[in-house]
Phi, psi and omega in degrees: 000132178288163178298321181297316178298321179296319178296318180292335177292340179274003181299131179293169180297158182306316178298317180294324179294316177298318178297321178298321178295320177299314183295315179300315179296322178294309183296322180297332181262354187282141181306138175070304183298325179297339178284334186263319183283130176285076189298319182298317180294317183292319181290325176295316179296315179297317180294326177296319177296320177297321177294321180295324179280354181058043173293153181300125185298324177300324180291320180295314179296321180296318180299312180295322179297313182298315180297318181295318179294317181296317180299312180293323181295317179295319177297318179297315181297320180297314180291324184290324184264339185237042187302317184283332186272336186303313181301337181267003179271154173285139011260009184291338175295330180265334181231066179296341180294338178295314177293322179297317180296316179295322179294319178296319178298318181293317179293329181287319188252353177063220182295337177288347182298328179293325178286308181296320183298334178299334184243014191255036170057245188302327183272359186305308182282350184268326187302313176302321177298315179296318179300322176292318179296328178277002181056046172300144179304125182305322181294316179298318178297318181299318179297313180293323180296310181293315181298317180291325180292329177297327177275321182299317186299307177292328180295319184271332187268317188300318178302315178295319180299314179298321177298319180294327179281335191238007187297327178293319177295324181296335179282350183235046180288154177300161179300144178069008180290328184300321181292325179289324177295315180294313180301316181297312181298315180296316182297314178300312181299310181295320180296315179297318179295316179296318177300312181297317183293313181295318179302318181290313187279345177264359172286171187298328180271357187279163183291315181297321179298315182296321179293320177295323178294321177294320175296320181294327182281354184284337181236145181300316185292322180288328178296317180295320179294318179299316180294324179292318178297319177296320181295323179282345186247027177058038172095342181224121178286127182281072185296321182296317181291320177299318180296319179294322179296314179299311181297311183296320181295311180297317182289323178296319179296315180297315182293324177295321176296322177299316180295317179295319181296326183289329179055046183149184180295142174286164175302320175304318181299314185291322181289320179291325177296317179297322178298313181296322177293330181288329182256010182293135175223157177303322180294318181293322177295320177298317178296316181296325179293323175295318177295327178296324178290329179291325187268357180274184186301315182293323178294314179297322177294323179296321178291322189272332190302312180300320179293320180295319179297317180295316179300319178293317183294325181268007176061035170274065190290330179295312179297316180298317180297320178290321177298313179296317180298321179296313181294318177295319180296315182292323177296318178294316180297317178298314180298316182295311182294320179298321181288317183290316185280322174060038179282136181282145177281157173299310173226142182232102175295170189302321183283354179242011188298329182258011183252133177287170186270323188253131353274174178285114182293322178300316181294310183296319181292320178296314179301317180296309186295310181288330176294314178294319178300316180296317181297318182289317182290325183296332180294342179274353186252162172293154186301325183285355177251353187294328183299332180297320181294319182289322175297320179297320177297317180296315181295333178283326181282330185299310178297328178298316179296313182295331179300330180291331176285323179297319180282351177062037178252357179216153168274158179301323180292337174294322181293321179296314179299320180293320178295317179295318178296319178296317178297321182294312179292322179299319179295317181298316180294320183292324177295317178296317179296323180294326183274343186266131176302134181205159180271140176295154184264043182295334184268010184289131174279077189305315183295316181296318180292319178296320178294321178297317177298319179297319179295311179300320181293322176297318177298316182296316181292324186282320191245342184256140180285164178294144180227000000 
């Protein structure tokens, strides 16, 4: 018997394991204690055991959700009722900087601090306590607490659960799979970090932007060009978006030529497909099918419709026109490239029998929609907070792309092409939006609109077939 098998034999009964997940999630979110307890490690281990026992995933997610909500609620209640006494309690008497750090985080992000703080490492157990001490409205806190826990539970539980369900398959991966796993992880990480770094430094307050501005002012002709560009761009040249457009367009053209030259799946495609087949599970397929419904036409309309209605009602016609132009443009581009390239899918279900494989429409449309949403929403935030929105958009697009590999309806190279096409169209729409006079969306009821999109999306996933 292997050590792993012996450890799994020690797994507690399902009710005790679910109770353990509740307790770990609660303690991980609890003020002070969450700083000491290695919550991420414990929740991953517990979720892995739940996956190995094949416990119902809704019960596992519900347990983590309940514990997370209860932990933050208890921390908030402590701060709300014991505001004067908290600084004199241990360990804050020895580490007053913990409260100071949490207070700065709360003042910087306001009501969103409860949502951001759930994923923000050292301040995670402190922010609910600070929110209570600052007498944040209980209803506002409850909404942020429940909403963030709905996202936190699957983000923290599903990786461990998947590991528990698939660890035996992972030990028997196809040859050369390890290099693709490492390459994929490194590529995603480096791309996201480079995007975040460049986006920050090419903004108006960034170092690269200032250096380019100094160079432009050194010559009369470049000074006039720079001033003309600023005048057309409402005072700030969108260097980050222009850079993304150039990079995405050049890379998409190069990658499309590679796909055409191969006249079939690349070696990378075949090896990654074998890897996905090796780790395939019914639960993973079920999750991918749900993501497929989110990214198809009906799913995108469900996400966009409440926002479109509000934009129309409030006469934000410029923003609405750019949103519609982006969705129509990406749909047209996908249809055109699929028809011209005519690449066959690995597997083609009945509803995709007449649709080509390259590029991935789900990936490109998701990148466009979340990219535009991030760009528009980021304009309402201070520059030092904008990277959080873009990271959230990246993390939202990644599962959608990977779900196409799980369902075996796309090659890996299709996803790359789709992502590049989405970035290219997103950059073009964003540049046009940046140059066109428009009203800021300061009056947008973000929570109400997001909830409306979630309700429509739930209806779409539950009752409508994939299209």
